[in-house]
DOKOL-235186 format. One record per residue (C-alpha): x, y, z. Coordinates in Angstrom, 2 decimals. Layout:
DOKOL-235186
<zami u="X" v="Y" w="Z"/>
...
***
This chain:
DOKOL-235186
<zami u="-0.08" v="0.27" w="-0.32"/>
<zami u="1.22" v="3.11" w="-0.90"/>
<zami u="1.40" v="6.18" w="2.02"/>
<zami u="-0.40" v="9.61" w="1.59"/>
<zami u="3.14" v="11.28" w="2.67"/>
<zami u="4.84" v="9.18" w="-0.76"/>
<zami u="2.39" v="10.66" w="-2.87"/>
<zami u="2.31" v="14.35" w="-1.18"/>
<zami u="4.22" v="17.24" w="-2.41"/>
<zami u="7.56" v="18.08" w="0.00"/>
<zami u="10.35" v="20.56" w="0.98"/>
<zami u="13.16" v="20.09" w="3.26"/>
<zami u="13.79" v="22.84" w="5.73"/>
<zami u="17.43" v="22.54" w="6.36"/>
<zami u="18.63" v="24.96" w="9.15"/>
<zami u="22.11" v="23.36" w="9.13"/>
<zami u="22.89" v="24.59" w="6.09"/>
<zami u="20.34" v="27.84" w="5.27"/>
<zami u="18.63" v="26.15" w="2.46"/>
<zami u="14.98" v="24.97" w="1.65"/>
<zami u="14.97" v="22.18" w="-0.93"/>
<zami u="12.31" v="21.95" w="-3.14"/>
<zami u="11.82" v="18.19" w="-4.34"/>
<zami u="11.16" v="17.36" w="-7.93"/>
<zami u="7.77" v="15.76" w="-6.96"/>
<zami u="6.45" v="19.00" w="-5.42"/>
<zami u="7.17" v="20.60" w="-8.89"/>
<zami u="5.38" v="18.23" w="-10.91"/>
<zami u="2.59" v="19.06" w="-8.64"/>
<zami u="3.12" v="22.48" w="-10.41"/>
<zami u="2.89" v="21.40" w="-13.65"/>
<zami u="7.08" v="21.64" w="-13.96"/>
<zami u="7.27" v="25.35" w="-13.60"/>
<zami u="10.38" v="27.71" w="-15.19"/>
<zami u="9.64" v="30.26" w="-12.32"/>
<zami u="8.79" v="30.10" w="-8.73"/>
<zami u="7.68" v="32.23" w="-5.49"/>
<zami u="8.15" v="31.08" w="-1.93"/>
<zami u="5.54" v="32.78" w="-0.01"/>
<zami u="5.47" v="32.49" w="4.00"/>
<zami u="2.61" v="33.38" w="5.68"/>
<zami u="3.24" v="33.66" w="9.39"/>
<zami u="-0.25" v="34.42" w="11.04"/>
<zami u="-1.26" v="30.87" w="9.50"/>
<zami u="2.02" v="29.61" w="10.04"/>
<zami u="2.43" v="28.10" w="6.32"/>
<zami u="5.14" v="28.13" w="3.78"/>
<zami u="3.44" v="28.04" w="-0.49"/>
<zami u="5.30" v="27.54" w="-3.46"/>
<zami u="3.90" v="28.73" w="-6.22"/>
<zami u="4.34" v="28.85" w="-10.25"/>
<zami u="4.69" v="32.02" w="-12.05"/>
<zami u="6.77" v="33.70" w="-14.78"/>
<zami u="9.67" v="35.64" w="-15.03"/>
<zami u="7.66" v="38.95" w="-15.06"/>
<zami u="7.91" v="38.71" w="-11.21"/>
<zami u="11.34" v="40.10" w="-9.78"/>
<zami u="10.99" v="37.63" w="-6.70"/>
<zami u="10.59" v="34.65" w="-8.64"/>
<zami u="13.70" v="31.61" w="-8.41"/>
<zami u="14.56" v="30.41" w="-11.83"/>
<zami u="14.42" v="26.69" w="-12.28"/>
<zami u="16.99" v="25.55" w="-14.92"/>
<zami u="15.64" v="22.44" w="-16.50"/>
<zami u="19.30" v="21.45" w="-17.06"/>
<zami u="20.10" v="21.40" w="-13.46"/>
<zami u="17.05" v="19.60" w="-12.40"/>
<zami u="17.60" v="16.61" w="-15.10"/>
<zami u="19.98" v="14.90" w="-12.58"/>
<zami u="19.14" v="16.43" w="-9.18"/>
<zami u="16.14" v="15.18" w="-7.14"/>
<zami u="15.49" v="18.80" w="-5.96"/>
<zami u="15.93" v="21.95" w="-6.46"/>
<zami u="17.90" v="24.45" w="-3.42"/>
<zami u="17.20" v="28.04" w="-2.23"/>
<zami u="19.62" v="29.14" w="0.27"/>
<zami u="18.74" v="32.27" w="2.57"/>
<zami u="20.04" v="32.39" w="5.80"/>
<zami u="17.82" v="35.51" w="6.59"/>
<zami u="14.81" v="33.44" w="5.52"/>
<zami u="15.56" v="30.59" w="7.99"/>
<zami u="16.20" v="32.89" w="10.74"/>
<zami u="12.64" v="34.52" w="10.12"/>
<zami u="11.22" v="30.89" w="10.32"/>
<zami u="12.77" v="29.99" w="13.78"/>
<zami u="11.67" v="33.39" w="15.12"/>
<zami u="8.18" v="32.86" w="13.26"/>
<zami u="7.65" v="29.24" w="14.88"/>
<zami u="9.52" v="28.61" w="18.01"/>
<zami u="9.63" v="25.02" w="18.05"/>
<zami u="11.37" v="24.81" w="15.33"/>
<zami u="15.24" v="24.17" w="16.10"/>
<zami u="18.38" v="25.32" w="14.66"/>
<zami u="20.57" v="23.03" w="13.36"/>
<zami u="18.06" v="20.55" w="12.17"/>
<zami u="16.36" v="19.39" w="9.26"/>
<zami u="12.68" v="19.25" w="8.59"/>
<zami u="10.54" v="17.37" w="6.27"/>
<zami u="7.34" v="18.82" w="5.54"/>
<zami u="4.28" v="17.47" w="3.30"/>
<zami u="2.42" v="19.98" w="1.50"/>
<zami u="-1.53" v="19.97" w="-0.53"/>
<zami u="-1.78" v="21.32" w="-4.00"/>
<zami u="-4.33" v="24.27" w="-4.08"/>
<zami u="-5.07" v="23.14" w="-7.64"/>
<zami u="-7.36" v="26.03" w="-8.63"/>
<zami u="-4.51" v="28.46" w="-7.66"/>
<zami u="-1.21" v="26.61" w="-8.78"/>
<zami u="0.12" v="26.65" w="-5.13"/>
<zami u="1.66" v="24.02" w="-3.19"/>
<zami u="0.97" v="24.65" w="0.80"/>
<zami u="2.90" v="23.68" w="3.75"/>
<zami u="2.11" v="24.18" w="7.34"/>
<zami u="4.43" v="24.82" w="10.40"/>
<zami u="1.60" v="24.53" w="12.58"/>
<zami u="2.65" v="20.98" w="14.08"/>
<zami u="5.52" v="22.43" w="14.67"/>
<zami u="4.26" v="25.81" w="16.15"/>
<zami u="1.14" v="24.07" w="17.97"/>
<zami u="3.62" v="22.55" w="20.32"/>
<zami u="4.93" v="25.40" w="21.39"/>
<zami u="1.77" v="27.41" w="21.73"/>
<zami u="2.17" v="30.36" w="19.49"/>
***
């Protein structure tokens, strides 16, 4: 039997190396876009990845050649990860977290919740 998590979009938040790894499976849920936006909602404790085009200056370009032989796309940002740590006090520096998300189909967004970590600390 296939578990629900093995069919879900996934990202990894790596506080050890200050990076967010977007797995290839997640990009497939979005239709293998050329550009994506990384969105953070501190009130809902969510992270979202949204397909977009090159006109948005905040967009990350996903080079197809690099994704061909790799299993993920990495975004490195010490500032972003420090903000995530402050947003959810139960996350720990020097830890790695794997989050499973869900596709919001009509929005072209994959959403991941940090609520399970934030609820543990009461935020």
